[in-house]
Structures are given as structure tokens and as C-alpha cells.
N, C-alpha and C positions, 0 to 999 in steps of 0.2 A: 489328928490331922486335919486341919480346916478344909472346909469344901470349897472347891474351886470350880466355878461354872466351865463347861467345855468351851472351847474356842468359838467365837460366832454367836454364842448364846447369849440372849439378854437376860440380865438379872432380873429377877421377879420383882414387878413393882417399879421397873425402870421405864422411862418413856421410850417409845421407839424412835430409832434415828430418823431424821428428816430427809425425805428423798432428795437426791442431787438434782439440779436444774438440768434439763437435757441439753441446755445450750452453754451456759456458763460456768456449770459445776457446783456452783455454791448451795447451800441447803435450802430447800422451798418449803415452807411452812404455812405460807397465808393462802387460804382459800379464796378463789374469786366468789364461787356461790357453791352452795351445798344443794344439789338436785335431788339428794335422796337415792333410794334403791330403785334402780329403772331397770327393765329388760334390756339386754344386750344386742340383740338385733332388731332391725326395724322391719324385719320380714312379717307379714301378717301371721296371726296364729288360726289354726283350724278350729272351728267351733267346738268340737269334741276333744281338743287337746287338752290333757290334765295340767293343771298348775304347774306339776313338777317338769314340764317340758319346757318352761320358760327359764331360761338362764338370767339371773338379775345380778347385777353389781352396783355398786356406789357409783354415782356420777358427780364427781367433786373436783373440777378444774381448779388447779392451783395456780398462782401468779408468783414469778420470780420478783422479788424486791429489787433486784440488781438489773438484771437485762430485760425484764418484763415479759418474757416469754410465758404465755399461759399453756398449761400442760396438764395431762393426766400422769398419775404417779403409776409406776407397775408397767407389766409387759403389755402388749396390745392384747385387747379382747377380740375373740372371734366375732365377726359381724359381715354385713354385706361388704364386698370389695369395693375399691374405690370407683367412682364413675366418673372422675375427671379425665382420665387417661386411656382412651380408646385407640387402639392402633391406627385405623384409617384417619380419623381426625388429627391425631398428632403427627402422623407421617405427613399429611397434607401441610400441616403448619410449618413442619421441618422443611419441605420443599420451598414453601414460601419465603421462610427466613433465610435459606441459602442465597437466594436471590436478592432480597432487601439488603441482607449484612454484607453482601459482595464477597461471601466465602468461596474457596475455590470449588468449583463445579466437581472435579473429581473426587474431592475429600468425602471422606464416610462420614455418615450420619449414624447416631444411634439413639434409640428411644427406649426409656426405661418404663414399663407400664406395669402398675401395681396390680392389674388383673392378671398379670402372669404370662405374657406370651412366651414361647419357647425360644431358645436362642436361634439365631439364624438369619438370613438376609432375605428382605423381601422387596419388591418394587414398589415405588410410588411415583407418580409423574415421570417415569423413567430415572428416578433417583434410587440408588440403592440404599435401602435402610436397614441398619443392625438392630434387632430387637434384643434387648437384654432382659435377663431373667430376675424376678424379684424372690428373695431379697438379693440386693446388691451391695459391695461393700469393697474394702481395699483388696482383699484377697482376690477376689473376680477380676477386678481392674487389673491387677498385676498379670494375672493369668492371659486376660484379652490383649494387654500391651506386649507380652511375651511373644504373642501369637501374630503380631503385626498390626493390630487394630489401634488406631488413634483417631477418634472423631474429631471433624472440625466442628460439628454441631452436636452437642449432648442435650437431649431433652429429658428430663426425669419426671415431669408431671409434678403432681402433689406429693412425691415419695416421702419428702423430708417431713411432712406431717404425719405420715402414717409409720415411717421406721421406728423400730425400739432404740435402734442405735443411730442417732442423728450424724454422731461425727465419724462412724465408719462409712457410712453413705456418702458424706461430704469428701472424706479422703480419698473413697474411690473415683470420685468424680474429678478431683484434681489429677490424681494419676493418669486416668484414662484420657482426659480431655486433651487434644493435640495443642502445641505451641500455637497461639494465636487464635485458638477455637473459641467458641461462646457456648456457655451451659445456659440452660432454659429451666426455669423453676416456677411451679405456682404454688401458692401457700393460701390457706384460709385466712383472710385479712381480720385482724382484731378491730380495725375501726368501726367497720358498720356493724360489727356484733355488738360492741359497747354501746354505740350511737343509737342503735335502732332496737336495742334490748332484744336480740335475737336469741332466745334461751336454745332454741332447736339446733342452732349452730354446734352444740356440744353432743357429743357422739362416743360411744365406747371405743370404737375401731379406729378413731383419729386420736392422734397423740399430742398436737400442738397446735396452737394458733399465734399467729405471728404480726408483729409491726414491721414495717421496713427495716427499722433500726435494728431488730433482732436478727432479721435475715442477714444483714450486714455482719453483725457480730459473729454470727454462726460460720459465714463463709470466710471471713478473714482470717479465722483461727486455722484454716486449711489453704491459706495462700490465694483466696479468690475474693475478687473485688466485684459488688454490683455496679453497673454502669447506666442501667436503665430499669424503670419500672412502670407500671401501668395497673390501674384498678380496673377489674372485672366485675360488673355488677351480677353477673348470672349466679343461680344457685346460692344465693346468701352473700355474695362478696368475697372476691378473691384478689390476689396481688400476683401479677406476673412479672417476674424480674428477669433479666439477662446479667449474666456475670462472666468474667474472664480471669486469667491468671494475674497476679499482681504485677507481674514483670511485662505484661503486654500492655503498653501504654498507648497503643493505637487507637482505643475507643474511650473517648472522654465521657464524663458524667453527662447524662442528657436533661433536657427539660422536664421530662417525665418523671425523673429522679426529685428535682427540686419542687415539683408540683405535689408529690405523694408526701415529701417530708413536711411541707408547708401545712398539709392539712392535718397530718398527724399531729404535729406542732401546736396547731390551733386548738384541737380537741384535748391536748395535755396528756397525751399517751405515756410520756416519761415520768408524769406525777402519779401520786397515790389516788388522787381525787376521783378521777373517772372510774376506777376500779371499784372504789368504795360505792359510789354512786349506781354502779350496775348492780351490785349486791343488794343494795336497798330497793332499786327499781324491781328486780326478780321477785322479792316477797311482796311488793305492791303489786305486781301482775298477778301473781297468785291470789291475793285477796280480792282484786278487782273482779277477776275471772269468777271465782266462786260466788260473790255477791251478786253478779250478774245472773248466773245460771240458777241461784237458789231463788232470787227474785222472781226470774220469769217462771220457774215452776210453780210457786206460790200464788202467782197472778194467772195461773192457767194458760201461759204462752209457751209456745213450742219453740225449741231451737235446735237445729241440725249443723252439723260441721262441715267444712270443706278442707281436707288435707291431701298431701302428696307423699309419696315415699320419702321417709326421713324428716318430715315436716309436719308438726302437730304433736308428735309422740311424747316429747319430752315435756312441754308445757303442759299437756294433759296429765301426763304421769306425775310430774312435780305438783300440781295442783290437787291430785288425787281425784280427778274428774272420771266418772264411771257412766255406765249407761242409764243409771238413775237421773243424771243431770243432763246427758247429751245421748238421746237414744240411739243415734246413728250419725255415721259421717259418711259424706261424698267423696269419692276418689275417681279422677280422669283416667287412671290407669286400670283397664278392664281385668288385667291380670289379677289385680287384688279384691276385686269384688267377690263377696261371699265370705272373707275372712273376718277376722277381729284385730282390731288395734293391740299390740303387744302391751302388756301391763293393764290398760285401761279397759279392754276387751269389749270395745265399742264395735258393734257390727259396721262392716264397711260396705257401702253399696254404689250402685251406680248414681249419678245426680238425678236422674228421673226418679229411681227408686227412693231416694233419700227425700226429695221434695214431695213425694206421695203421702208423706207423713202430716202433711197439712202444716208446714212450718210457717212461723212467723219471722224467724230469725235465721240467717246463715252466719255461722261463726267462722270466719275465715283464718285458717291456719297456714297458709301456704308463702313462700317467700314472696311471689309476685303480688300477692294479696288482692288488692280491690281491682287490678287489671284482669287477674284470671277469673275472679268472680263477676265482672261485669260482662266478659264474652261468655262464660259457661252458664250464667244464671240470669240472663237478660230477661227472659219471661218472668222469671220469679220477682224480679225487681219492677218490672212493668206492672206486674199484680198487686203491688204494695208490700213485697217482702223488704226487709232492710238487712244490711250487712253490718257485722260485728267485728272490728279488727281489735284484737286484744293487746297489741303492741305498737308503738312504744308504750302509748298509754290507751287504754281501752276506750274506745269510741264507737258510735252507732253511726251509720250513714244511709 
């Protein structure tokens, strides 16, 4: 009797099946860049923590050849919760949007916070806002709809970039959103990531990075149409979109939509070239950073770093930079002082303590780059210190 593999088993020697794209469902095989084996969480490591305490996984974003969604395969990894959706900030934005969009004042507002607020209603500017629990999907939407809830404004923050099942989340939005209502979404925008070579935009706990076209494709599969888009520069670059049901034609496309589309088209985001260029630039950034740090060490010059939560870890880990090349990094967040960067295990200190190392150069690894360095390290600059910015091309200022 011939040996028959069990159902669901892969024959020995066979290539693993390509993961399906989270948006269009086609096989996704092309890596955008392979950043190697990196720690999952951006939380600092205690100095005496054993190596086994650091969970590492490959960080290998894939790009779909069809819809151009950049994504990580597999389920979400444990990591720090999203910081884009805090209840008070989002609720205030919802109150302002109700007025700006001319939505019915008595209508219900719902906010989905990936940090996980409990179900229930709270007040913001005298506007009742219902907090939705994470994760959220079609089943929960039907339950809420059956209980009489149908928000005229539904704000899900950056949930579609965090969800394991993008389509279950969007179907839940379609079901719950009231006829004539507006859906607010924020997504990490792929344009500034590729344009500015932002390797630190990639993290294990985020599942996908979007173009406007990809957002439109994903929503249209669930009867939702994007009618407005706005680029937000904070935190590395975001795209804030507003959507409606397909049948609600009272909200035409805005000039903001046209502007974002034009910028994405000018950069060529629907072509393969920008994605190949990013992969090549990532390798070049790694080589340039190592060349600089090794050269400074040999020349007897001292370099310290400037990081922020979730900013700097990926590039340093990808390049294999440790305390032998970068002895200390400064962080403006006092809660992180005294710890070690995960993976690199570089000590994190206050700006004053870092500069007490008699540094010649400050390696700037934050989104705001030079602006933050100029404010926080004005004295260092006045005394002849110089700033090093590793991306998009390493340069010293």
C-alpha cells in the first residue's frame, strides 16, 4: 500500500505554500526587504535579563505583485500596543468630525481602539461615544446592530494595519456603520516609507503598510468607498481616510483624494521599480552605517545615538550594530533610561548622560531627525558636535 501523506501535510522537499495577500488574496512571494532576525518587542531590556528572555522573529515584509500591499506573513506577533488610537484624542476628533461633516448630532459615534477600551459609552464634549473592544469583526458588528447600535461616525484608527483578518474587520465596519455614515481609518502610509528609506517603519506587531490605492481596493470589496484622504507627517507618515457605503453618493471625492493619488502616481507606487530601489537602498544604508561607525572607531572618534520608542531598533539590528560601535544611545523618554535596546543591547541613557561620553558625533535615529536633535542637543552642536543622519542617504551635518 503506497504511503499517503496526511491531509494538510506538505510532502518532504516540497516548497511551502506562498502566503495569501491580506488584501487581494493572491499568493505573495516577493520580499520587499529581509531585515533578518530581530526582537519582537521594542520595550527596553533590563541589563541583567538573559538572552532567552528576548523573543526574536524574522522581519521580512512582503509586497503583493498585484495590489501592492506590503505586509508580514503569519499571525500578529506580541508587541507594544498601538499608540495611534488613544480614547480621548480619537473621541475629540470624532466630536469635531461630527460638526465638520454635518452628521446628525443625536447620532451615535463609535471608536475602535487597538489599545482595547472596554465596551460601553463615555462622554466627550457632551457627545456620547461608544468604545468598541478589540478585536472587532463581523460577528461583533451583528451583535451590536441587533442591540440597536448603528453609528453615524465609526473611527477605527489604525486597526486595519494591526488586524490578523483585515476582511473580517472591514465587513464588521460595513455592517455596523449607519446608512449615510462615515468611516474614519488611519494607515501607515507606504509613500514616505519608500521615499525616505524608513526601515524602522517595519515592526512585528504591525501587519500591513498601505498606499491609497490599496486602501480603496480593500474597502471596495466590502461595499465601502473612500471619498477623502489626508497625509499626516507624524510618527513616520500616515494616511487618514474617510469612507462611506457605496450606495451613499452624497459625499463626492475630495481634492485631498486627488492630491494623494497624484503624489503616489508621481513616485510610481503601482510599478515595481520603487520597491526594488528600496531593497537596494536598505543594503546600502546598512553598509554606509557600518562603514561610518567602523571608520570613526578606527580614527578614535566617539559616536553616540539618539533614539525614540520604536525608532532606531530596526536599523541598528539589521546592521548588526552593538555597543562596541555605538556605546550608548540617548532617549528623551525618561522611563527608558537604564535599559538596553532590544537585540543590540546598547545602553539607553538620558541626553546629558550620553553626551558625558565626550562624543564627537550624534547618530540621529528618530523620525523627526534633525529637528529633534537641534532642540535637544543645541549645546552639543554649539560646542562643535556634529549630527549624522543615516537615511535616506547617510550624511553628516
